[in-house]
C-alpha positions in Angstrom: -44.2 8.5 -8.9 -43.3 8.4 -5.3 -40.5 6.2 -3.9 -41.7 3.8 -1.2 -38.6 4.7 1.0 -38.5 8.4 0.0 -35.6 9.3 2.3 -33.6 6.3 1.2 -33.9 6.8 -2.6 -30.3 7.1 -4.1 -29.1 9.4 -6.9 -26.5 8.1 -9.4 -23.3 10.1 -8.8 -21.0 8.2 -11.2 -20.0 4.9 -12.7 -16.7 3.1 -13.3 -15.3 -0.2 -14.3 -12.4 -1.8 -12.5 -11.8 -4.4 -15.1 -8.6 -2.6 -16.4 -7.4 -1.4 -13.0 -4.1 -2.7 -11.8 -0.5 -1.9 -10.8 3.0 -1.9 -12.3 6.2 -2.1 -10.3 9.5 -0.5 -11.0 12.5 1.2 -9.7 13.1 4.9 -9.5 14.0 6.0 -13.0 11.4 3.8 -14.6 13.1 0.4 -14.9 10.4 -2.3 -14.8 10.6 -5.0 -12.2 9.2 -8.5 -13.1 6.7 -9.0 -10.3 5.0 -12.1 -11.6 1.3 -12.8 -11.1 0.3 -10.4 -8.3 -3.0 -11.2 -6.6 -3.0 -8.6 -3.8 -1.0 -5.7 -2.4 -1.2 -4.1 1.0 0.9 -1.1 1.9 0.8 0.6 5.4 2.7 3.7 6.3 2.3 5.0 9.8 3.8 7.5 12.3 4.0 6.9 16.0 2.0 9.6 17.8 2.1 10.1 21.6 -0.5 12.0 23.4 0.8 13.9 26.4 -1.3 15.5 29.1 0.0 18.3 31.3 -0.9 17.8 34.9 0.2 21.3 35.8 -3.0 23.2 36.6 -1.2 26.5 35.8 -1.1 25.4 32.1 -4.9 24.5 31.8 -6.6 26.1 28.8 -10.1 27.4 29.6 -10.3 25.2 32.7 -9.2 22.1 30.8 -6.0 20.1 31.0 -3.5 20.9 28.3 -2.8 18.2 25.8 0.0 17.8 23.3 0.6 15.5 20.3 4.3 14.4 19.9 5.1 13.0 16.5 7.6 10.1 16.4 9.3 8.2 13.6 7.4 6.8 10.6 7.6 3.2 9.4 6.2 1.4 6.5 5.2 -2.2 5.7 4.1 -3.8 2.5 2.9 -7.2 1.5 2.7 -8.6 -2.0 0.7 -11.7 -2.7 1.8 -13.5 -5.8 1.2 -16.8 -7.5 4.1 -19.0 -8.6 3.3 -19.8 -12.2 3.9 -18.5 -15.7 6.6 -16.0 -16.5 10.1 -15.4 -15.3 11.4 -16.6 -12.0 10.4 -14.5 -9.0 13.8 -14.9 -7.5 15.2 -11.7 -9.1 12.6 -9.8 -7.1 14.1 -11.4 -3.9 17.6 -10.7 -5.0 16.9 -7.1 -5.7 15.3 -6.4 -2.3 16.5 -9.1 0.0 20.2 -8.1 0.4 20.3 -5.6 3.3 23.9 -4.6 2.5 23.0 -3.6 -1.0 19.8 -1.8 -0.4 21.5 1.7 -0.4 19.2 4.1 -2.2 16.9 1.6 -3.9 13.2 2.3 -4.1 10.2 0.5 -5.3 7.6 2.4 -7.3 4.0 1.1 -7.3 1.8 2.7 -9.9 -1.9 2.0 -9.5 -4.1 2.7 -12.5 -7.7 2.9 -11.7 -10.5 2.7 -14.2 -13.1 5.2 -13.3 -15.1 8.3 -14.2 -18.1 8.3 -16.4 -16.1 7.5 -19.6 -14.3 4.7 -17.7 -10.9 6.4 -17.9 -9.0 6.1 -14.7 -6.9 7.9 -12.2 -3.3 7.1 -11.8 -1.3 7.3 -8.5 2.2 6.3 -7.9 3.7 5.5 -4.5 7.5 5.4 -4.1 8.6 3.2 -1.2 12.2 4.2 -0.2 14.8 1.7 0.9 12.4 -1.3 0.9 13.9 -4.4 2.3 12.4 -7.9 2.1 11.9 -9.3 5.6 9.9 -12.4 5.1 8.6 -14.8 2.4 5.7 -17.3 3.0 4.7 -20.0 0.6 1.5 -22.0 0.7 -0.2 -24.6 -1.5 -3.5 -26.4 -0.9 -4.9 -29.6 -2.3 -8.1 -28.1 -3.7 -6.7 -25.7 -6.4 -3.0 -26.7 -6.2 -1.9 -23.1 -6.8 1.3 -22.0 -5.1 0.7 -18.8 -3.3 3.5 -16.5 -2.0 3.4 -13.6 0.4 6.5 -11.4 0.4 6.7 -8.8 3.3 8.7 -5.7 3.2 9.6 -2.9 5.5 10.5 0.6 4.1 11.7 3.9 5.5 9.5 6.5 3.7 6.7 6.8 1.1 6.1 9.5 -1.5 3.0 9.9 -3.5 2.8 11.4 -7.0 
């Protein structure tokens, strides 16, 4: 049998279920942190890169202007969306990461467990955010569903991946 769109016919590469995917939070050393009902997480880690062009024609390469990349400092930002609801108070989460004078060598480890592969087993990846500090908390509630939503924003100095 011939496909109507022969060049567009796909081939199955794999399947997975994300029903059991999720994350756990903890400190370095494995101590769990009560994170509450987490609805979304966003982590960004970036490095400032400057592009420098050399105007000196003596430094041209094969007749083209020389260009350099100059790496700057890295910075990280993270946002956690949570629901205020069942479970322990989310205030301990604030107390742990909101005191700039006590942040010292604290870290936040986010372990994401996927649910993939053909047998629906999943990959695991852990990100360690070093010296995370809480910089803002936003709380919203709307009349339609009456859920209390919270967004906690962090900045951090470095990120490791294991």
